[in-house]
N, CA, C and O atoms as CSV, one atom per row, in Angstrom:
chain,resi,resn,atom,element,x,y,z
A,1,MET,N,N,0.838,-1.180,0.000
A,1,MET,CA,C,0.000,0.000,0.000
A,1,MET,C,C,0.888,1.250,0.000
A,1,MET,O,O,1.859,1.338,0.751
A,2,GLU,N,N,0.544,2.183,-0.833
A,2,GLU,CA,C,1.312,3.431,-0.916
A,2,GLU,C,C,1.119,4.250,0.358
A,2,GLU,O,O,0.055,4.237,0.976
A,3,GLN,N,N,2.185,4.961,0.731
A,3,GLN,CA,C,2.151,5.833,1.893
A,3,GLN,C,C,2.449,7.253,1.431
A,3,GLN,O,O,3.260,7.472,0.531
A,4,PHE,N,N,1.781,8.211,2.062
A,4,PHE,CA,C,1.928,9.594,1.637
A,4,PHE,C,C,2.310,10.509,2.795
A,4,PHE,O,O,1.883,10.320,3.934
A,5,LEU,N,N,3.121,11.495,2.470
A,5,LEU,CA,C,3.456,12.589,3.367
A,5,LEU,C,C,2.682,13.799,2.869
A,5,LEU,O,O,2.685,14.094,1.674
A,6,VAL,N,N,2.028,14.490,3.770
A,6,VAL,CA,C,1.296,15.708,3.410
A,6,VAL,C,C,1.942,16.874,4.141
A,6,VAL,O,O,2.137,16.833,5.356
A,7,CYS,N,N,2.268,17.909,3.388
A,7,CYS,CA,C,2.814,19.142,3.957
A,7,CYS,C,C,1.868,20.277,3.587
A,7,CYS,O,O,1.606,20.524,2.410
A,8,THR,N,N,1.369,20.950,4.589
A,8,THR,CA,C,0.448,22.042,4.352
A,8,THR,C,C,0.927,23.280,5.105
A,8,THR,O,O,1.565,23.165,6.152
A,9,GLY,N,N,0.624,24.444,4.581
A,9,GLY,CA,C,1.059,25.663,5.248
A,9,GLY,C,C,0.566,26.915,4.554
A,9,GLY,O,O,-0.065,26.855,3.499
A,10,GLN,N,N,0.862,28.044,5.160
A,10,GLN,CA,C,0.446,29.353,4.645
A,10,GLN,C,C,1.461,29.963,3.685
A,10,GLN,O,O,1.134,30.899,2.955
A,11,SER,N,N,2.706,29.436,3.676
A,11,SER,CA,C,3.770,30.082,2.901
A,11,SER,C,C,4.531,29.071,2.054
A,11,SER,O,O,5.693,28.768,2.325
A,12,ILE,N,N,3.871,28.560,1.038
A,12,ILE,CA,C,4.493,27.576,0.152
A,12,ILE,C,C,4.751,28.234,-1.195
A,12,ILE,O,O,3.844,28.797,-1.809
A,13,LEU,N,N,5.990,28.157,-1.644
A,13,LEU,CA,C,6.370,28.785,-2.905
A,13,LEU,C,C,6.121,27.807,-4.045
A,13,LEU,O,O,6.824,26.807,-4.189
A,14,LEU,N,N,5.114,28.110,-4.849
A,14,LEU,CA,C,4.724,27.244,-5.955
A,14,LEU,C,C,5.219,27.810,-7.287
A,14,LEU,O,O,5.398,29.021,-7.414
A,15,PRO,N,N,5.441,26.950,-8.271
A,15,PRO,CA,C,5.857,27.438,-9.594
A,15,PRO,C,C,4.852,28.448,-10.140
A,15,PRO,O,O,3.641,28.250,-10.044
A,16,GLY,N,N,5.367,29.522,-10.709
A,16,GLY,CA,C,4.509,30.545,-11.302
A,16,GLY,C,C,4.107,31.636,-10.334
A,16,GLY,O,O,3.512,32.634,-10.741
A,17,ASN,N,N,4.420,31.464,-9.056
A,17,ASN,CA,C,4.099,32.490,-8.067
A,17,ASN,C,C,5.380,33.203,-7.657
A,17,ASN,O,O,6.437,32.582,-7.545
A,18,HIS,N,N,5.281,34.490,-7.438
A,18,HIS,CA,C,6.453,35.275,-7.032
A,18,HIS,C,C,6.593,35.358,-5.519
A,18,HIS,O,O,7.628,35.786,-5.008
A,19,SER,N,N,5.564,34.952,-4.812
A,19,SER,CA,C,5.626,34.959,-3.352
A,19,SER,C,C,4.896,33.722,-2.830
A,19,SER,O,O,4.059,33.158,-3.535
A,20,PRO,N,N,5.203,33.295,-1.606
A,20,PRO,CA,C,4.550,32.109,-1.047
A,20,PRO,C,C,3.044,32.290,-0.887
A,20,PRO,O,O,2.557,33.393,-0.642
A,21,VAL,N,N,2.319,31.182,-1.032
A,21,VAL,CA,C,0.862,31.175,-0.927
A,21,VAL,C,C,0.427,29.990,-0.058
A,21,VAL,O,O,1.201,29.052,0.131
A,22,PRO,N,N,-0.801,30.021,0.475
A,22,PRO,CA,C,-1.305,28.847,1.178
A,22,PRO,C,C,-1.415,27.678,0.185
A,22,PRO,O,O,-1.908,27.846,-0.930
A,23,ALA,N,N,-0.955,26.502,0.603
A,23,ALA,CA,C,-1.014,25.340,-0.287
A,23,ALA,C,C,-0.812,24.059,0.510
A,23,ALA,O,O,-0.454,24.080,1.688
A,24,THR,N,N,-1.055,22.946,-0.172
A,24,THR,CA,C,-0.848,21.618,0.388
A,24,THR,C,C,-0.140,20.778,-0.649
A,24,THR,O,O,-0.517,20.767,-1.820
A,25,ILE,N,N,0.900,20.067,-0.208
A,25,ILE,CA,C,1.690,19.219,-1.103
A,25,ILE,C,C,1.555,17.776,-0.628
A,25,ILE,O,O,1.697,17.494,0.562
A,26,ILE,N,N,1.286,16.877,-1.549
A,26,ILE,CA,C,1.171,15.455,-1.226
A,26,ILE,C,C,2.329,14.732,-1.903
A,26,ILE,O,O,2.517,14.842,-3.114
A,27,VAL,N,N,3.111,13.983,-1.103
A,27,VAL,CA,C,4.308,13.305,-1.593
A,27,VAL,C,C,4.166,11.807,-1.365
A,27,VAL,O,O,3.802,11.371,-0.272
A,28,ASN,N,N,4.456,11.014,-2.405
A,28,ASN,CA,C,4.496,9.560,-2.274
A,28,ASN,C,C,5.783,9.220,-1.538
A,28,ASN,O,O,6.871,9.503,-2.040
A,29,LYS,N,N,5.681,8.618,-0.355
A,29,LYS,CA,C,6.866,8.349,0.459
A,29,LYS,C,C,7.753,7.261,-0.138
A,29,LYS,O,O,8.948,7.216,0.152
A,30,ILE,N,N,7.194,6.395,-0.959
A,30,ILE,CA,C,7.989,5.316,-1.557
A,30,ILE,C,C,8.835,5.846,-2.704
A,30,ILE,O,O,10.028,5.553,-2.782
A,31,SER,N,N,8.225,6.628,-3.599
A,31,SER,CA,C,8.965,7.154,-4.754
A,31,SER,C,C,9.669,8.471,-4.430
A,31,SER,O,O,10.635,8.838,-5.100
A,32,GLY,N,N,9.193,9.186,-3.405
A,32,GLY,CA,C,9.755,10.488,-3.070
A,32,GLY,C,C,9.282,11.594,-3.991
A,32,GLY,O,O,9.797,12.711,-3.939
A,33,LYS,N,N,8.304,11.294,-4.834
A,33,LYS,CA,C,7.824,12.289,-5.806
A,33,LYS,C,C,6.566,12.994,-5.318
A,33,LYS,O,O,5.718,12.408,-4.644
A,34,ILE,N,N,6.474,14.271,-5.680
A,34,ILE,CA,C,5.263,15.036,-5.399
A,34,ILE,C,C,4.171,14.507,-6.318
A,34,ILE,O,O,4.331,14.494,-7.538
A,35,THR,N,N,3.062,14.071,-5.732
A,35,THR,CA,C,1.975,13.512,-6.539
A,35,THR,C,C,0.837,14.495,-6.774
A,35,THR,O,O,0.077,14.371,-7.735
A,36,GLU,N,N,0.734,15.483,-5.870
A,36,GLU,CA,C,-0.354,16.457,-6.021
A,36,GLU,C,C,-0.018,17.727,-5.267
A,36,GLU,O,O,0.616,17.687,-4.212
A,37,VAL,N,N,-0.445,18.855,-5.811
A,37,VAL,CA,C,-0.320,20.139,-5.144
A,37,VAL,C,C,-1.687,20.809,-5.189
A,37,VAL,O,O,-2.280,20.954,-6.258
A,38,GLN,N,N,-2.178,21.209,-4.041
A,38,GLN,CA,C,-3.448,21.924,-3.977
A,38,GLN,C,C,-3.155,23.357,-3.541
A,38,GLN,O,O,-2.416,23.583,-2.583
A,39,ALA,N,N,-3.729,24.308,-4.241
A,39,ALA,CA,C,-3.465,25.728,-3.980
A,39,ALA,C,C,-4.331,26.256,-2.843
A,39,ALA,O,O,-4.981,27.294,-2.966
A,40,ARG,N,N,-4.326,25.520,-1.735
A,40,ARG,CA,C,-5.018,25.951,-0.515
A,40,ARG,C,C,-4.473,25.125,0.635
A,40,ARG,O,O,-3.964,24.022,0.434
A,41,GLN,N,N,-4.582,25.658,1.829
A,41,GLN,CA,C,-4.135,24.923,3.003
A,41,GLN,C,C,-5.245,23.964,3.416
A,41,GLN,O,O,-6.334,24.390,3.802
A,42,CYS,N,N,-4.963,22.680,3.332
A,42,CYS,CA,C,-5.962,21.648,3.627
A,42,CYS,C,C,-5.857,21.181,5.070
A,42,CYS,O,O,-4.824,21.330,5.723
A,43,THR,N,N,-6.953,20.615,5.545
A,43,THR,CA,C,-6.959,19.887,6.809
A,43,THR,C,C,-7.054,18.409,6.462
A,43,THR,O,O,-7.268,18.052,5.304
A,44,ARG,N,N,-6.895,17.559,7.455
A,44,ARG,CA,C,-6.988,16.111,7.206
A,44,ARG,C,C,-8.351,15.740,6.623
A,44,ARG,O,O,-8.449,14.818,5.813
A,45,ASN,N,N,-9.394,16.448,7.029
A,45,ASN,CA,C,-10.746,16.150,6.546
A,45,ASN,C,C,-10.956,16.547,5.092
A,45,ASN,O,O,-11.906,16.083,4.461
A,46,ASP,N,N,-10.085,17.398,4.545
A,46,ASP,CA,C,-10.213,17.828,3.153
A,46,ASP,C,C,-9.694,16.788,2.166
A,46,ASP,O,O,-10.023,16.833,0.981
A,47,LEU,N,N,-8.887,15.858,2.652
A,47,LEU,CA,C,-8.264,14.866,1.770
A,47,LEU,C,C,-9.118,13.605,1.691
A,47,LEU,O,O,-9.886,13.319,2.610
A,48,PRO,N,N,-8.991,12.845,0.595
A,48,PRO,CA,C,-9.774,11.614,0.464
A,48,PRO,C,C,-9.500,10.646,1.619
A,48,PRO,O,O,-8.356,10.511,2.055
A,49,ALA,N,N,-10.528,9.983,2.109
A,49,ALA,CA,C,-10.392,9.060,3.244
A,49,ALA,C,C,-9.494,7.873,2.908
A,49,ALA,O,O,-8.872,7.292,3.798
A,50,ASN,N,N,-9.425,7.509,1.616
A,50,ASN,CA,C,-8.614,6.346,1.232
A,50,ASN,C,C,-7.143,6.688,1.011
A,50,ASN,O,O,-6.355,5.801,0.681
A,51,LEU,N,N,-6.755,7.947,1.184
A,51,LEU,CA,C,-5.360,8.353,1.036
A,51,LEU,C,C,-4.612,7.957,2.311
A,51,LEU,O,O,-4.922,8.449,3.396
A,52,ASN,N,N,-3.634,7.073,2.176
A,52,ASN,CA,C,-2.893,6.539,3.324
A,52,ASN,C,C,-1.821,7.542,3.771
A,52,ASN,O,O,-0.648,7.412,3.423
A,53,VAL,N,N,-2.248,8.542,4.549
A,53,VAL,CA,C,-1.332,9.581,5.026
A,53,VAL,C,C,-0.655,9.068,6.298
A,53,VAL,O,O,-1.302,8.880,7.329
A,54,THR,N,N,0.663,8.844,6.207
A,54,THR,CA,C,1.409,8.357,7.368
A,54,THR,C,C,2.191,9.472,8.052
A,54,THR,O,O,2.592,9.331,9.207
A,55,THR,N,N,2.409,10.582,7.344
A,55,THR,CA,C,3.109,11.721,7.937
A,55,THR,C,C,2.377,13.004,7.555
A,55,THR,O,O,2.107,13.258,6.381
A,56,TRP,N,N,2.065,13.802,8.566
A,56,TRP,CA,C,1.374,15.083,8.343
A,56,TRP,C,C,2.264,16.193,8.887
A,56,TRP,O,O,2.647,16.169,10.056
A,57,VAL,N,N,2.596,17.169,8.040
A,57,VAL,CA,C,3.424,18.297,8.453
A,57,VAL,C,C,2.622,19.579,8.255
A,57,VAL,O,O,2.228,19.909,7.136
A,58,ASP,N,N,2.387,20.292,9.342
A,58,ASP,CA,C,1.756,21.604,9.248
A,58,ASP,C,C,2.874,22.627,9.438
A,58,ASP,O,O,3.334,22.862,10.556
A,59,ALA,N,N,3.299,23.226,8.339
A,59,ALA,CA,C,4.426,24.160,8.366
A,59,ALA,C,C,4.032,25.537,8.891
A,59,ALA,O,O,4.894,26.390,9.102
A,60,GLY,N,N,2.751,25.756,9.100
A,60,GLY,CA,C,2.301,27.052,9.614
A,60,GLY,C,C,2.729,28.183,8.688
A,60,GLY,O,O,2.396,28.174,7.502
A,61,ASN,N,N,3.464,29.155,9.219
A,61,ASN,CA,C,3.941,30.290,8.417
A,61,ASN,C,C,5.374,30.114,7.925
A,61,ASN,O,O,5.925,31.015,7.291
A,62,LEU,N,N,5.985,28.962,8.210
A,62,LEU,CA,C,7.332,28.705,7.701
A,62,LEU,C,C,7.290,28.561,6.180
A,62,LEU,O,O,6.329,28.011,5.644
A,63,VAL,N,N,8.298,29.038,5.488
A,63,VAL,CA,C,8.334,28.963,4.028
A,63,VAL,C,C,8.750,27.561,3.602
A,63,VAL,O,O,9.739,27.021,4.098
A,64,VAL,N,N,7.993,26.976,2.682
A,64,VAL,CA,C,8.268,25.646,2.143
A,64,VAL,C,C,8.607,25.794,0.666
A,64,VAL,O,O,7.894,26.465,-0.079
A,65,LEU,N,N,9.709,25.159,0.246
A,65,LEU,CA,C,10.142,25.180,-1.152
A,65,LEU,C,C,10.054,23.759,-1.702
A,65,LEU,O,O,11.040,23.025,-1.636
A,66,PRO,N,N,8.907,23.348,-2.242
A,66,PRO,CA,C,8.769,21.969,-2.716
A,66,PRO,C,C,9.736,21.666,-3.855
A,66,PRO,O,O,9.914,22.466,-4.774
A,67,GLY,N,N,10.352,20.498,-3.772
A,67,GLY,CA,C,11.264,20.080,-4.825
A,67,GLY,C,C,12.694,20.512,-4.618
A,67,GLY,O,O,13.578,20.061,-5.345
A,68,LEU,N,N,12.955,21.380,-3.641
A,68,LEU,CA,C,14.324,21.819,-3.375
A,68,LEU,C,C,15.075,20.679,-2.707
A,68,LEU,O,O,14.627,20.142,-1.694
A,69,VAL,N,N,16.200,20.317,-3.265
A,69,VAL,CA,C,17.003,19.217,-2.739
A,69,VAL,C,C,18.222,19.792,-2.034
A,69,VAL,O,O,18.938,20.625,-2.589
A,70,GLU,N,N,18.448,19.343,-0.812
A,70,GLU,CA,C,19.618,19.810,-0.074
A,70,GLU,C,C,20.840,19.045,-0.569
A,70,GLU,O,O,20.917,17.822,-0.454
A,71,CYS,N,N,21.783,19.783,-1.117
A,71,CYS,CA,C,22.966,19.145,-1.686
A,71,CYS,C,C,24.226,19.431,-0.892
A,71,CYS,O,O,25.307,19.006,-1.299
A,72,VAL,N,N,24.127,20.133,0.220
A,72,VAL,CA,C,25.308,20.532,0.977
A,72,VAL,C,C,26.208,19.355,1.342
A,72,VAL,O,O,27.417,19.455,1.129
A,73,PRO,N,N,25.690,18.234,1.886
A,73,PRO,CA,C,26.604,17.133,2.230
A,73,PRO,C,C,27.377,16.607,1.025
A,73,PRO,O,O,28.540,16.224,1.158
A,74,PHE,N,N,26.749,16.583,-0.143
A,74,PHE,CA,C,27.416,16.080,-1.332
A,74,PHE,C,C,28.483,17.054,-1.820
A,74,PHE,O,O,29.559,16.640,-2.251
A,75,VAL,N,N,28.184,18.346,-1.750
A,75,VAL,CA,C,29.154,19.361,-2.165
A,75,VAL,C,C,30.364,19.333,-1.237
A,75,VAL,O,O,31.504,19.427,-1.691
A,76,ILE,N,N,30.110,19.204,0.057
A,76,ILE,CA,C,31.222,19.148,1.009
A,76,ILE,C,C,32.093,17.924,0.728
A,76,ILE,O,O,33.320,18.013,0.772
A,77,GLN,N,N,31.471,16.798,0.443
A,77,GLN,CA,C,32.228,15.582,0.168
A,77,GLN,C,C,33.088,15.757,-1.086
A,77,GLN,O,O,34.252,15.356,-1.095
A,78,ILE,N,N,32.536,16.342,-2.126
A,78,ILE,CA,C,33.280,16.551,-3.373
A,78,ILE,C,C,34.393,17.577,-3.172
A,78,ILE,O,O,35.523,17.375,-3.617
A,79,CYS,N,N,34.061,18.682,-2.496
A,79,CYS,CA,C,35.033,19.762,-2.315
A,79,CYS,C,C,36.150,19.389,-1.347
A,79,CYS,O,O,37.236,19.964,-1.416
A,80,SER,N,N,35.908,18.445,-0.453
A,80,SER,CA,C,36.942,18.101,0.521
A,80,SER,C,C,38.185,17.531,-0.156
A,80,SER,O,O,39.287,17.626,0.386
A,81,SER,N,N,38.012,16.938,-1.339
A,81,SER,CA,C,39.173,16.411,-2.050
A,81,SER,C,C,39.996,17.551,-2.674
A,81,SER,O,O,41.158,17.355,-3.028
A,82,TRP,N,N,39.381,18.758,-2.809
A,82,TRP,CA,C,40.091,19.898,-3.376
A,82,TRP,C,C,40.841,20.693,-2.321
A,82,TRP,O,O,41.755,21.455,-2.635
A,83,LEU,N,N,40.444,20.507,-1.061
A,83,LEU,CA,C,41.038,21.320,0.001
A,83,LEU,C,C,42.500,20.933,0.221
A,83,LEU,O,O,42.874,19.761,0.178
A,84,VAL,N,N,43.280,21.927,0.448
A,84,VAL,CA,C,44.703,21.712,0.741
A,84,VAL,C,C,44.908,22.023,2.208
A,84,VAL,O,O,44.621,23.130,2.663
A,85,THR,N,N,45.400,21.056,2.941
A,85,THR,CA,C,45.657,21.299,4.358
A,85,THR,C,C,47.145,21.554,4.569
A,85,THR,O,O,47.983,20.905,3.943
A,86,PRO,N,N,47.471,22.486,5.438
A,86,PRO,CA,C,48.884,22.835,5.660
A,86,PRO,C,C,49.636,21.729,6.383
A,86,PRO,O,O,50.831,21.864,6.645
């Protein structure tokens, strides 16, 4: 059975918008892909009852950037081979 993470909040930066807006993002936890974006802040009751939501994140007013991948650990690993130590 598929499992989903839902992230909802007041300040989600969506494609085509210049500033954050209320929205809800649904992510398939197995594939890691965003499966749906709703341009409103949803509650659990707004989503289909058959949607297997295993993680619910209410970001409140924190800014959410869907699809942004943190690459810092990988960059540090690559750059560490370039560093010259005295």
